[in-house]
Structures are given as C-alpha cells and as structure tokens.
C-alpha positions as CSV (number, residue, x, y, z in Angstrom):
1,M,55.6,69.4,123.1
2,R,54.1,72.5,124.7
3,T,57.4,74.0,125.1
4,K,57.7,74.2,121.4
5,S,54.4,75.4,120.8
6,F,54.9,78.1,123.2
7,I,57.8,79.1,121.7
8,C,56.8,79.0,118.2
9,R,53.6,80.9,119.0
10,G,55.5,83.4,120.9
11,R,57.8,84.0,117.9
12,V,54.8,84.4,115.4
13,R,53.3,87.1,117.7
14,I,56.4,88.9,117.9
15,I,56.6,88.8,114.0
16,E,52.9,90.2,114.1
17,D,53.7,92.6,116.6
18,A,56.7,94.0,114.9
19,V,54.8,94.3,111.6
20,D,52.0,96.4,113.1
21,L,54.9,98.5,114.8
22,W,56.6,98.9,111.6
23,K,53.7,100.3,109.9
24,T,53.3,103.0,112.4
25,D,57.0,104.3,112.6
26,H,59.6,104.1,110.3
27,D,61.9,105.9,107.5
28,D,62.8,103.9,104.3
29,A,66.3,103.1,104.9
30,M,65.8,102.0,108.4
31,A,62.7,100.2,107.6
32,V,64.4,97.8,105.3
33,R,66.6,96.7,108.3
34,D,63.6,96.0,110.3
35,I,62.1,94.1,107.3
36,E,65.4,91.8,107.1
37,A,65.2,91.2,110.8
38,L,61.4,90.0,109.9
39,A,62.6,87.9,107.3
40,R,65.3,86.5,109.4
41,E,62.9,85.7,112.3
42,C,60.5,83.9,110.0
43,S,63.2,81.8,108.8
44,C,63.7,80.7,112.5
45,V,60.2,80.0,112.9
46,L,60.2,77.7,110.0
47,E,63.3,75.8,111.5
48,L,61.6,75.4,114.8
49,L,58.3,74.2,113.2
50,R,60.2,72.0,110.9
51,E,62.0,70.4,113.8
52,W,58.9,70.2,116.0
53,Q,57.0,68.7,113.4
54,E,59.7,66.0,112.5
55,E,60.0,65.1,116.2
56,S,56.2,64.8,116.5
57,W,56.1,62.3,113.2
58,Q,58.8,60.1,114.8
59,R,57.2,60.1,118.6
60,L,54.0,59.4,116.8
61,L,55.4,56.4,114.7
62,N,57.3,55.0,117.6
63,D,54.1,55.1,119.8
64,Q,55.8,57.9,122.2
65,L,53.3,60.6,121.7
66,G,51.1,60.9,124.6
67,D,48.2,62.8,123.2
68,V,48.3,62.7,119.4
69,Q,45.3,65.0,119.1
70,Q,46.6,67.7,121.2
71,T,50.0,67.7,119.5
72,G,48.3,68.0,116.1
73,E,46.1,70.7,117.4
74,L,49.0,72.8,118.7
75,L,51.1,72.3,115.5
76,K,48.0,73.3,113.5
77,A,47.7,76.5,115.5
78,V,51.0,77.6,115.2
79,F,51.0,76.8,111.4
80,R,47.8,79.1,111.2
81,G,49.5,82.0,112.9
82,A,52.6,81.5,110.7
83,I,50.6,81.5,107.4
84,E,48.7,84.4,108.6
85,V,51.8,86.6,109.4
86,F,54.4,85.5,106.6
87,P,52.4,87.1,103.5
88,R,52.5,90.3,105.7
89,V,56.1,90.1,105.9
90,A,56.2,89.2,102.0
91,H,54.0,92.6,101.3
92,L,56.7,94.4,103.4
93,I,59.5,92.9,101.2
94,Q,57.5,93.8,98.0
95,W,57.1,97.5,99.4
96,A,60.9,97.6,99.8
97,G,61.5,96.4,96.4
98,G,59.0,98.8,95.1
99,K,61.1,101.6,96.6
100,G,64.2,100.4,95.1
101,Y,66.0,98.7,98.2
102,R,67.2,95.3,98.1
103,V,66.3,93.3,101.3
104,D,68.7,90.7,102.4
105,G,67.5,87.3,103.0
106,S,64.3,87.9,100.9
107,E,65.2,84.9,98.7
108,E,65.6,82.7,101.8
109,F,62.1,84.2,102.9
110,A,60.4,83.3,99.8
111,G,61.6,79.7,100.4
112,A,60.4,79.8,103.9
113,L,56.9,80.9,102.8
114,S,56.4,77.9,100.5
115,E,57.9,75.8,103.1
116,I,55.5,76.5,105.8
117,R,52.6,76.1,103.3
118,R,53.8,72.7,102.4
119,L,54.6,71.5,105.7
120,N,51.2,72.6,107.0
121,L,49.5,70.8,104.1
122,E,51.3,67.9,105.0
123,L,50.2,68.0,108.5
124,E,46.3,68.4,107.5
125,Q,46.6,65.5,105.1
126,R,48.5,63.1,107.1
127,W,48.1,63.8,110.8
128,P,45.7,61.3,112.4
129,F,43.2,63.9,113.8
130,V,39.8,62.7,115.2
131,S,37.1,65.0,114.0
132,C,34.3,66.2,116.2
133,E,32.1,63.8,113.9
134,E,34.2,60.8,114.8
135,K,34.0,61.6,118.3
136,E,30.3,61.8,118.3
137,E,29.9,58.9,116.4
138,A,31.9,56.7,118.6
139,R,30.0,58.0,121.6
140,A,26.7,57.0,120.1
141,Q,28.1,53.5,119.4
142,I,29.0,53.3,123.1
143,R,25.7,54.4,124.2
144,L,24.0,51.9,121.9
145,G,26.4,49.2,122.9
146,E,27.8,48.9,119.3
147,C,31.4,48.4,120.6
148,Q,33.6,46.6,122.9
149,T,35.5,47.7,125.7
150,G,39.1,46.8,126.0
151,E,38.4,44.5,128.6
152,D,36.2,42.6,126.4
153,I,38.8,42.3,123.9
154,L,41.4,41.1,125.9
155,R,39.1,38.4,127.5
156,E,38.5,37.4,123.8
157,L,42.0,37.4,122.8
158,Q,42.8,35.4,126.1
159,G,39.7,33.0,125.5
160,S,41.1,32.4,121.6
161,N,44.7,31.5,123.1
162,T,43.6,29.0,125.7
163,A,41.0,27.3,123.2
164,G,43.7,26.4,120.6
165,D,46.1,24.9,123.4
C-alpha cells in the first residue's frame, strides 16, 4: 500500500509542479500540448487511485489489511492532493478553450475530475476511520476499567463452552 501511496503522491506532485511551471513559461500553441499532457496524467492518477482503493476495499473485506487506519489515511491524503490540483488543470483547459484551442482529452478529464470526487466521497463516508474522539473515549474506558481485555473475552468464551458440555 505504501508503494501505491508513494506513486500516487509523486504523480500528483508532478502535476502540481508542471502547472506551476506552465504558468511561468509558455507560448499559446505549445501550452495546449502541455495542458493535454497534464490532462492525461490526471487520468492516470485517477486509474491508479481507483485500483488502489478497490484493492484496499477487497483486502479490508477479506480481513487481509494490516493497518486499516493508516491505509485510509494514505488514501485520503492522496485524494486531497488530487482534488486540489485537478481544478487547476481544469482552469488551464478553460483558458485554452477561451483562446480558441481544443484540448485533446478534455472530455475524459472532466469525467476524471467528477470520478475523483466521487471516489473520495465514498472513502470518507464508508471507510472505517477511527476518530481522535473515539480513540480518547476508548483510552478513558480502559483507564476506568470499563472494558474487557482480549484475554478476558477469550476466558469467558472458553468458560461458556465448557459450561454447556
């Protein structure tokens, strides 16, 4: 999972850097080719994120995900970066359109922007994140002795199995 996080975050940073570079040095016709490259890169980021999120869901549902919280946080961070930079690329596409240029891939990009927002919303709504409040509440319950340890639960279960024999 960390590898996918690293790749996705790196690609998002590349898009950010390229957008910043584009602003400083371009002539109109060549700038459109650069914008097309950025739109394609955004589509690649979307596919990587979609694949990573789907794989994470499958591993979560199959109880094969080591650190659920960390995986969710990594996904959330990359989505946040993409959601911040994709509108900047959309602005460049609008700029080119305003100059009378057609940006190849702009339709696919518009779909990518919507999809990245949808996937992020799905992650935020469905991923089993543990909030800081929930962690603190659990710690307080432990301090007050208001919860059972795993050993206590196991002992109870074993006791109920032998009691019915």
